C-alpha positions as CSV (number, residue, x, y, z in Angstrom):
1,X,0.0,0.0,0.0
2,X,1.2,3.5,-0.9
3,X,1.4,6.2,1.7
4,X,0.1,9.7,1.2
5,X,3.3,11.2,0.0
6,X,4.0,8.4,-2.6
7,X,0.4,8.7,-3.9
8,X,0.8,12.5,-4.3
9,X,4.1,12.1,-6.0
10,X,2.6,9.5,-8.4
11,X,-0.4,11.7,-9.2
12,X,1.8,14.7,-9.8
13,X,4.1,12.8,-12.1
14,X,1.1,11.3,-13.9
15,X,-0.4,14.7,-14.5
16,X,2.9,16.1,-15.8
17,X,3.1,13.3,-18.3
18,X,-0.5,13.7,-19.3
19,X,-0.3,17.5,-19.7
20,X,3.4,18.1,-20.7
21,X,2.7,21.5,-22.2
22,X,1.4,23.0,-19.0
23,X,3.3,24.2,-16.0
24,X,2.7,22.9,-12.4
25,X,0.8,26.1,-11.4
26,X,-1.5,25.8,-14.4
27,X,-2.2,22.1,-13.7
28,X,-3.1,22.9,-10.0
29,X,-5.3,25.8,-11.2
30,X,-7.2,23.6,-13.6
31,X,-7.7,20.8,-10.9
32,X,-9.1,23.3,-8.4
33,X,-11.7,24.7,-10.8
34,X,-12.9,21.9,-13.1
35,X,-12.6,18.2,-14.0
36,X,-9.7,17.3,-16.3
37,X,-9.9,14.9,-19.2
38,X,-6.4,13.3,-19.3
39,X,-5.0,12.9,-22.7
40,X,-2.0,10.9,-23.8
41,X,0.5,12.8,-25.9
42,X,2.6,10.4,-28.0
43,X,5.9,11.8,-29.0
44,X,6.3,12.0,-32.7
45,X,9.3,10.2,-33.9
46,X,11.4,12.2,-36.3
47,X,11.9,10.4,-39.5
48,X,15.5,10.4,-40.5
49,X,16.1,12.4,-43.6
50,X,17.1,10.3,-46.6
51,X,20.4,11.4,-48.0
52,X,20.5,11.6,-51.7
53,X,23.4,9.7,-53.1
54,X,25.9,12.2,-54.4
55,X,27.6,11.6,-57.7
56,X,31.3,11.8,-58.3
57,X,33.0,15.2,-58.5
58,X,34.9,16.2,-61.7
59,X,38.1,15.6,-59.9
60,X,37.1,12.1,-58.8
61,X,36.0,11.3,-62.3
62,X,39.4,12.4,-63.6
63,X,41.2,10.3,-61.0
64,X,39.1,7.3,-61.8
65,X,39.6,7.9,-65.5
66,X,35.9,7.3,-66.2
67,X,36.0,9.1,-69.6
68,X,39.2,7.7,-70.9
69,X,39.1,5.1,-73.8
70,X,41.7,2.4,-73.5
71,X,44.2,2.3,-76.3
72,X,43.1,-1.3,-77.3
73,X,39.6,0.0,-77.7
74,X,40.6,2.9,-80.0
75,X,39.6,1.1,-83.2
76,X,37.2,2.5,-85.9
77,X,35.7,-0.9,-86.7
78,X,34.6,-1.4,-83.1
79,X,32.3,1.7,-83.3
80,X,30.8,1.1,-86.7
81,X,27.8,-0.7,-85.1
82,X,27.3,2.4,-82.9
83,X,27.1,4.5,-86.1
84,X,24.5,2.2,-87.5
85,X,22.4,2.5,-84.3
86,X,22.8,6.3,-84.5
87,X,21.5,6.4,-88.1
88,X,18.4,4.3,-87.1
89,X,17.9,6.7,-84.1
90,X,18.0,9.7,-86.4
91,X,15.6,8.1,-88.9
92,X,13.1,7.4,-86.1
93,X,13.6,10.9,-84.7
94,X,13.0,12.6,-88.1
95,X,10.2,10.1,-89.2
96,X,12.2,8.6,-92.0
97,X,14.1,11.6,-93.4
98,X,11.7,11.8,-96.4
99,X,12.8,13.8,-99.4
100,X,9.9,16.2,-99.0
101,X,10.7,17.0,-95.3
102,X,11.4,20.6,-94.5
103,X,15.2,21.1,-93.9
104,X,14.8,23.6,-91.1
105,X,12.7,21.2,-89.1
106,X,15.2,18.4,-89.6
107,X,18.0,20.8,-88.7
108,X,16.2,21.8,-85.5
109,X,15.9,18.1,-84.5
110,X,19.5,17.3,-85.3
111,X,20.7,20.2,-83.2
112,X,19.0,18.7,-80.1
113,X,19.8,15.0,-81.0
114,X,22.4,12.9,-79.3
115,X,25.5,12.9,-81.6
116,X,27.3,9.9,-80.1
117,X,27.9,7.6,-83.1
118,X,27.5,10.2,-85.8
119,X,30.2,10.5,-88.5
120,X,31.3,14.1,-88.7
121,X,33.9,15.9,-90.9
122,X,35.6,19.2,-90.1
123,X,34.8,21.3,-93.1
124,X,36.1,24.7,-91.9
125,X,38.5,25.7,-89.2
126,X,40.7,28.6,-88.1
127,X,43.4,25.9,-87.6
128,X,44.1,24.3,-91.1
129,X,45.3,21.0,-89.6
130,X,41.8,20.2,-88.4
131,X,40.2,20.6,-91.9
132,X,39.3,17.2,-93.5
133,X,39.4,15.1,-90.3
134,X,36.5,12.6,-90.4
135,X,35.4,10.2,-87.8
136,X,32.8,8.8,-85.4
137,X,31.9,10.9,-82.4
138,X,32.7,8.8,-79.3
139,X,32.3,11.5,-76.7
140,X,30.9,15.0,-76.7
141,X,31.9,17.4,-74.0
142,X,31.0,21.1,-73.6
143,X,33.9,22.4,-75.6
144,X,35.2,19.4,-77.6
145,X,34.3,16.3,-79.6
146,X,36.4,13.1,-79.3
147,X,36.3,11.2,-82.5
148,X,37.9,8.0,-83.8
149,X,39.2,8.2,-87.4
150,X,39.4,5.4,-90.0
151,X,43.1,5.3,-89.2
152,X,42.2,4.2,-85.6
153,X,43.4,7.5,-84.2
154,X,41.5,9.2,-81.4
155,X,41.3,12.9,-82.1
156,X,40.1,15.7,-79.7
157,X,38.6,18.5,-81.8
158,X,37.5,21.7,-80.1
159,X,34.1,23.1,-81.1
160,X,35.3,26.7,-81.0
161,X,36.3,28.1,-84.4
162,X,35.3,24.9,-86.2
163,X,32.5,23.9,-88.6
164,X,31.4,20.3,-88.8
165,X,29.3,18.5,-91.3
166,X,27.3,15.3,-90.9
167,X,25.5,13.4,-93.6
168,X,22.7,10.9,-93.3
169,X,20.6,9.5,-96.2
170,X,21.6,12.4,-98.5
171,X,20.8,15.1,-95.9
172,X,23.8,17.2,-95.0
173,X,23.8,19.3,-91.8
174,X,26.4,21.8,-90.7
175,X,27.2,22.4,-87.1
176,X,28.9,25.7,-86.2
177,X,30.9,24.7,-83.2
178,X,31.2,28.2,-81.7
179,X,27.4,28.2,-81.3
180,X,27.3,24.6,-80.1
181,X,29.3,24.8,-76.9
182,X,26.9,22.9,-74.7
183,X,26.9,19.5,-73.0
184,X,24.8,16.9,-74.8
185,X,22.3,16.9,-71.9
186,X,21.9,20.7,-72.1
187,X,21.2,20.8,-75.8
188,X,17.9,19.0,-75.6
189,X,16.4,22.0,-73.7
190,X,18.2,24.7,-75.6
191,X,16.3,26.9,-78.0
192,X,18.4,27.5,-81.0
193,X,17.8,30.5,-83.2
194,X,17.1,29.7,-86.8
195,X,18.6,32.9,-88.0
196,X,21.6,34.7,-86.7
197,X,25.2,35.6,-87.2
198,X,27.2,32.7,-88.5
199,X,30.9,32.7,-88.1
200,X,33.8,30.6,-87.0
């Protein structure tokens, strides 16, 4: 059996737990004036925030050599199937590249298309040594194309001050690299002007 003091201590503790937001004086005031409906306050458990997995930094990617193509893989023949896939992708994108298709519509789609696998040729350049280089685009970065030539040489061609041409099913498109300095992922949302100043 509990004594008076133990019972009083138990009731006080019980009331505090039942009404955690009220001070002792407030509880006593309520008890002296009216009946109290005791409520149970359950403590809300804080959900741990899920951390989004962070990707590698540019420095980490360089250290891991993620974008480097091994010398034994630098062969033109290996990437010819990629070019065939790219041609099918462009045909599907442009609904067959029909002869009556409007060139500016096709050009607009090509500007936003993925160019990995396309065969391009440098037709104009401020650096004469680049002119005439032809190959399959293996990697596109913001400022450069990495292409593999028929001689199995990996070339890094800057976009700036170069004009590239690509041909598919008789349709030839020209890319002015100076206006094309975007990552492949950014081009899909870019609005290109149909008319404007064209220069190297």
